N, C-alpha and C positions, 0 to 999 in steps of 0.2 A: 717836275718832270714825271718822278716816279708815282706819286699821287694820281696824275693824269692817267698814266698807263694802267692804273688798276680798276678805272671806271668802268671800261667793258666787261672785267669780270665780275665787279660787284652788281652791274646791271643784270647780267645772265645768272649769276645766283640768286638775286632777287626774284628774277623771272621763275626760276626753277622751282623755289621755295613756294611761290604763289600758286604755280602749276599743282605741286604735290598738295598743298594745301585745299586747292580746290576740290582735286579728284577725293581725298578722303572726306570732305565736306559732301560730295555728292553721293559716295557710298552711305554714309551715315542718312543722308536724307531718304534715299533710297529704300533702306532698311526699317526706317520709321513709316514711310508710306506703304509699304508691304504690309507692314503689320497693322496698320490702320483701315487700309482698304481690301485687303485680302485674308479670307477666316474661313478656313475649311470647317463645317459644321460637326463632321464627322471624326474631327481629332479633337483632342484637347485645348483649352485655349493657351496661347504661348505667352509667356511672362514678358512685359514688354521691355524692352532694352534698346540702348543707343547705338552699340557698337557690335556690327555681325562677329562672328566666330566667338568672341569674348563673351558675349552675350550678359548672363546673370552672375559669370563665374567668381567675380569678386565678392559681390554680395553674399552668395552662398558661402563660399570660402571662409568669409571673414566671422559667420554667425550663423549656421546652418539652420538651427532651431527658430531665430528670429525671422530668417528668411521663409520658413516652410509656414508659419504660424501667419507671417503678413500676405503670404501668396493665398493661403486659405480664404482669408477674409475676401479678398479680391475676386478670387477665381475658383474657388470651391476645393472639394477633396481632391479632384483630378486635373491636374495641370502639366504644362511642359515648360521646360526653361532650355536655355543654349548653356551648356557646359564645354567648354573649348570646343566650340565648333559642333558638338553633337547634341540632337535633340533628345532632353532626357525627360521622361514622364514620371511624375511623382503621383502616386495613389496614397494618400492618408486613409487613417484610421483601420479598425481591424479588418473590414472588408478589404482596404488595400493591402494589408499586409498579408492575407491571405490568398489574395489574386496573384501576387508576385512570390513571396516564400514557399507557397505550395503549388507554384506553377507546374505544369507538365515540361518534362524534358524535350518534347517536340516543340515548345513554346518559348521557353526562356532557358538561358545559358549561363553559366557562372564563368566557366573557363575560358571563355574569348574575353570576359572582362578582367579577369584577376589575374590569369597567368604572365603577362607582360610585367606585373608588379613584382609576381611573387615567386617566379621560377628562378631569376637571377640571385636571390636570396635564399630559398630553401633548396633550389637544385632540381635536376631533372628528373623526370620520370614520376614523381609524387606530386600530390595535391592537384593542382590544377594544371599540371604540365603531362596528364592521362585522360583517358577518357573517364567518362563519370561512373563506369561501371567497376573500373580498376580503382578509383577514390572511393567508391563504396566499401570496397573489400580493405581497403587500408584503413579505413576507418573502424572497421569491423576488428581487423588487428589490435588497434590502439585502442578500442573499445576492453576488449579482453584484458589488456594490461592495467585496464581502471577499476578491476572488480573491488566489492566490499573488502576483501582479505588484504588486497593492495592498499587501498585507502587507511584501513587501520593501521598499517605498519607505517604509512608515511606521517601520521600525526606525531609521532615520537621524532622523527629525522626533523620535520620541520620546527619543531619546539624547541631543539638543539642548535638549530641554525639561529633561531630569533634569538635565545638565550646568548648564544656566541656574539652574534652582530651587537648586542647592546650591553653586554658585559663591562662592568668597570675594569677589568682587567684587559679588554682586548686591545690587541698590537697598535691600534690606530688611535686610542685614548680619548676618543671624541666622546665618549660616556663616563670617563673617570670621576668627574665631578659629581655632586649631588643635584645639581641642575646646570640647565646650558639652554642653547637654542639648536634647532634641527630645520634644516632645507629639507624637507619631505620628499619631493619628488626623486632627486638623484640617491636619496638614502633607500626609498622603497624599490626604486629600481635594482639596486644592488643587492639589498637582500631577497626581493623574489625572484632573482637569477640564482641566488644561492639554494633557497629552499626548493625550486623546480628542479634544478639540475641533481641536487641531491637525492631527493624523493624519487621522479621519474626517470632520470639517466643513470643512476648508478654513482657510485663511490669513486670510479677511477675518474669520471667526468667532472666531479665536483673537486677533486684534487687538480686538475687541469685549470682551474679557474685562479691562476695567477694574473698579474697585470696586464700581460699580454694577451691573454685569451680574454680577458672582461673588455679590453680595447675591441678585440674582434667582433664581440657581441655588439658593441657600441656602433661600429663601422657598419655591419649589417643590417643593424637598426635605420641608419640613415639612408639604406637601400628602399624603404617604403614612403620616400618621399614621393607626393601627388603628381609629381612631374614625370614618373617613371611609368603612369599610365600611360604616357605616349611615348615617352623618349626614353626607355629603360637601357637602349644602346648608347646613349650619348656618352662621349668622352668627358663627363663632368667628374669633377676630383672626387664628390662622395660616392660615383659609380665605380670609379677605379679602386677605390678602398674597399667599397662593398664586394667587387670581385677577387681581389686579395684574401679578406675576410672568410668568403663563402669558401675557397680553396683551403685555407688553415684550419676549417673548423672541420670539414670534410676530411682532409688528410688525418684528422687528430682522432675523429671517432672510426675510421677505416682501421687506423693503428690498433685501435682498443679492441676492434671487432677480430680483428687479425690476431692477435695475443688471446682473445678466448677461445678462437677456434681452435689455436695451436695448443691450448690446454687438454682440449677436449673434453671439457668438462660440462657439457652443453645441456645436461638434465640432473646435474648434481641436485640432491635435495638440500644439502648442506649450504649451498652458496645463498647470498642475498639478493631476492628477485628484485627486477627493474625491467623498465619498459625495455631496453635494447637485448637483453637475454629474450623477452616474449617476441621480440620482430624476428630475431635470428633464427627464432624457431617455426617461424610462420612460412605458409604455402599458399600459393593463391589456387583458386578452384581447380586450375587445370593441371594442378600437381608441382608447378614451377615454385621453388623457394624464392623467398624474397632476397633479391642480390643484396650484396652487401652495401653497393653504392646507394641503393634505395632505403636500407638501413640508416645509412648516416645522414641520408636527405630527409627521411622523417623526423629523426632525431633533431634535426636542427629546426624542421618546422615545428615541433613540439615545445622545444624551447623558447623558440621567436615568437609564436602565435601567443601561447599562453601567458609567456611573461609579459608582454606587453598590457592585455587587459588587467592583470593579476597586480602589475605595478601601479597602474592608474588609479582601481578601484581601492588598494591599501592607500594609496595616498589620500585620495578623499575623504575615505572613512576616520584616517587621523585628523585630518583638517576639519572635518565635520564636527568630531568628537572634542576639539580643542574648544569649540564654540559652545558645548554642551556638557560641564562638568557632572551636570545630574545623571546623565546618562551613562558617563564614567563609571560612577559609583554604584549604579545601579548593576553594570557589567560584572563589577566586582562580586557584589552581594549576590548576583544569582549564581556566581561561581562558588562563593562560599556556602551557600545553601545547598546547592546541587552536587559540586564535586566534592566537598568534603575535606576533613585534614586526617592528615597521619599521627600517628601516636607522638610524633616530636613536634607538633602543633603548625608543622608546615602544610600547604595545599597540596592536594594530591595531584597527581600528572594530568593532564588533559589526555583525554582518550577520544577514539572515534565515536564511541558509545555514548560518552560525557558530553560532545558537542552537540549530538541529536537531543539532548536532555536541556539545552541552554537556550530557549526561545528567544529572547530578547537579543543575545549575540548573533542568530540567524537572521533577525529581523533589521538590526544594525547592517549587515550585509545586504539584505534583500533592498532597504531603503534606499543604500547609497547605489546600488546597481539601477534601481528606476530612475533616480535622479541624474546619475551620472553614468550612463550606458556608452560602454570604451568606443564602440561602432556606431556613428549617428546615421550612416548612410549603407545601404544594401544595394548593390548594383546588379541588374541581369542584363543580357542583351536579348533582343527580341527576334525570335526565328522565324515566324509567321504573325499574320494579321492576329490580334487578340481583343475580342469585344469585353469591354469592360460593364459588367451586369450592372444593369439599372442605369446607364447612362447612354446616350446615342454615340459616345465615343468608340472608336477601333484604333487598335494601336500598333502601327505599320511596321516592320521589321527595320526600318532605318533609325528607329527609337531604341534606346535603352529605357530600361525601367529602374525607379528608384522608390524602395521601401526604407520607412524609416520608424520603427517601433518606439524610439524615444518620444517622438511626437504622442500618440496614446499614452505614454506614460506620464506625460506633462500636461493632460488635459482634465480640467477641473470634472468633466463629466465621470470620469473614472476616479480620480484622485482629488478629493476637496483643498483647496489651496496648495496646488501640484508643484509650487517652485519651495514649498517647506519642508525642511529636511526633519520628518517624524518617524521614527521606527515605531511608535506605537501605534500607527495607522495601521500595523499589520496586526495588533492583539488578536486574538482567537474570538473574544468578545468585546468588540471596540465599541466604547462609550464616547469616545473622543469625536469631535466634529471633523477630525482630519481622517478619518477611518477610510480606507480603501472600499471603493464601491466596486466590488469583485464580480466579474460576471459568471452566471448561474454554474459554468462548466468547473470552476474552480471551487465551489463549494463542496462540503461532504456530502457522499452518498450519490454525486453524479458521476458517470463513467466518460472519461476523456475519448476523444476519437483517437486511434492509434492506427500509424502503420509502418511497413518495414520495407525501407528503401535499399536495402542489402548489407545492413548491418545491425540488424535487430529491430523491435519494435520499438520506436520511440512516440510520444505524443506528438500530434499534427499541431496542436496548441496555438494557432494562430487566431482563436477567436479571443484570447485574453489580451489585455492592453498592456500586459507586462512580459515583456520578451527580449530581455538582456542579452539572451545567448542565441538569438535568432528561432528559426522555426523551419520544416521541411527537410527536405533532404541534406541540406547544407547546414542544420544547426550543429550548434558546438558541441561535439561529444565530451567535452572536458568539463562540462557544466558541475558535477558533483565534485570533482577535484578542486574546481575554482573555489566554491563555497567552502571546502573542507580547509583548503591553503589559505583563505583570508580569514575565517573564524580561528583557525589555529593561530595565525599571526596576531591578529587583534585580541584573541582571550589571553595570549601569552604576555601582552604589553600591557594591558589594563592591570594585571598583577602588580606590575613593578613601576609603572610610570603614571603619572599625571600629566595631561597635555592643557595647553590653553594659548588662545591667541595671543599677538604680540602686545595689543594695544588693550587686551581684556574685552574686547568688543564681540558680537556675534555673526560676524561678516566673513565670508571666505573670499578667496583669489577668484579671478575668472578664469574660464576655460580657453585653452590652447586648440584650436580646430587646424593647426598650420600642418598637421600630419594626418595619416590615415588615420591614428587613434587618438582621440579627444583627450586631453590630460590638463592637469592645473597649470595655470600659467607661471611661469618662475621669475624670481624664486617666489617659494611658498612656504615661510618661516614659522615656525610655532615654537615656543618655549615648553620646556619638560622638566619635569622636576621627578626623581625618584623617590618612592613610595618608602616611608618609615615603616620599622615593624608595628607599630601601634596602627598604622592605617589599615 
């Protein structure tokens, strides 16, 4: 009796399921038919996809570079794909980079794309949560806090943090033995947080980095999840933690600012200079001093934005060096020859001027940034129709634009055997078959085109196949700091440690593209051995 009573319900459920499947099948068929039968010759070709709205999101998200190169073979340098319902037009090559990254304000907009993602992390009224003119002024404030004299003082501070972190006497005891293993990405994430906070942010901020503050940084980091491009307001667990962490860090910075202002020592020549003091003394063009909450939010932006790229790049450098013991030894010998020794036989301390005389160390960083650019996609909203020079295509305002300088950095026309990590390809007089085929404007004696977007003249730079820090008005202003920080970290480590892969091979882990910043797949473990004095 019970079985018979369920038959009508089962029949209804089967019919409903069939109707749902038929509905979705019809949508897919209509989507395929539309792609095959309807083609606008004035717009770039659309990458074939089965499911509307979802489009190529999954394929792109799993491995953006494989996706870009595959699409270039099928569709050319300019093509459109569906990214979560949005038509996103990719322009490859140096011309594509120039088209997007040097786009006029009337044509392209970064704030509309990034503000939903970054504002809940950084805070209100800074970076992409303000008009572009105000952002350019904020970049100018920060740039003045990254002078050569400031960078010179940071080398000693960063060296001390690295030595403390890797000391055999450190409280965590992880380097107490003469050898061991290290999961590189979490270690570099922790270390670069310490180095950035101590150098850029000041002694008080560095002292706040107990376990609770480190957890707040981690929770803020989770706010950069790609889903927050569309749903930053969603009551997801990571977003609730993000918001709590943002308030905690803002309150921490505000308390330090309040104490500093209370001390009345705003322009003392005896104090230790840092970015916070610099911002506290800045005013906008209309004479308005930078409000304290904006200082706090800019400090968060500096910490979070810079820490990501430095952490990822430092990890890749260690992982790559582990496959090349010859480069490790060359780096050590370079320091011995250039930096020299004190009377007691120990190597002299690294200095900012000394870093500038270590070409191989610089090339190790440069080659790693070429192959492992931390941001693989740079997006812009289209504000009015844009004609792509040399093509019949006009990009309408319904599209987003996507530049990917990492593709040119992985193109054999510019870098022979591009997937090979080879620092010597950047030698001044390259005889290697892997030597970089740099464009003419990178060669000596050629004047680069520059432009002032509101924070000082910078190279427009988009003709180069090597753009790890972007280009145009949104070019990263922390480029010099990043090079200095990474060179100091690596230069300090090779003095005291040897690194090797776990199996002795020359292979490295794959890349994790699941967040906004690409980084090594975890775990990424290497062997380390503390150098003996005779080494």
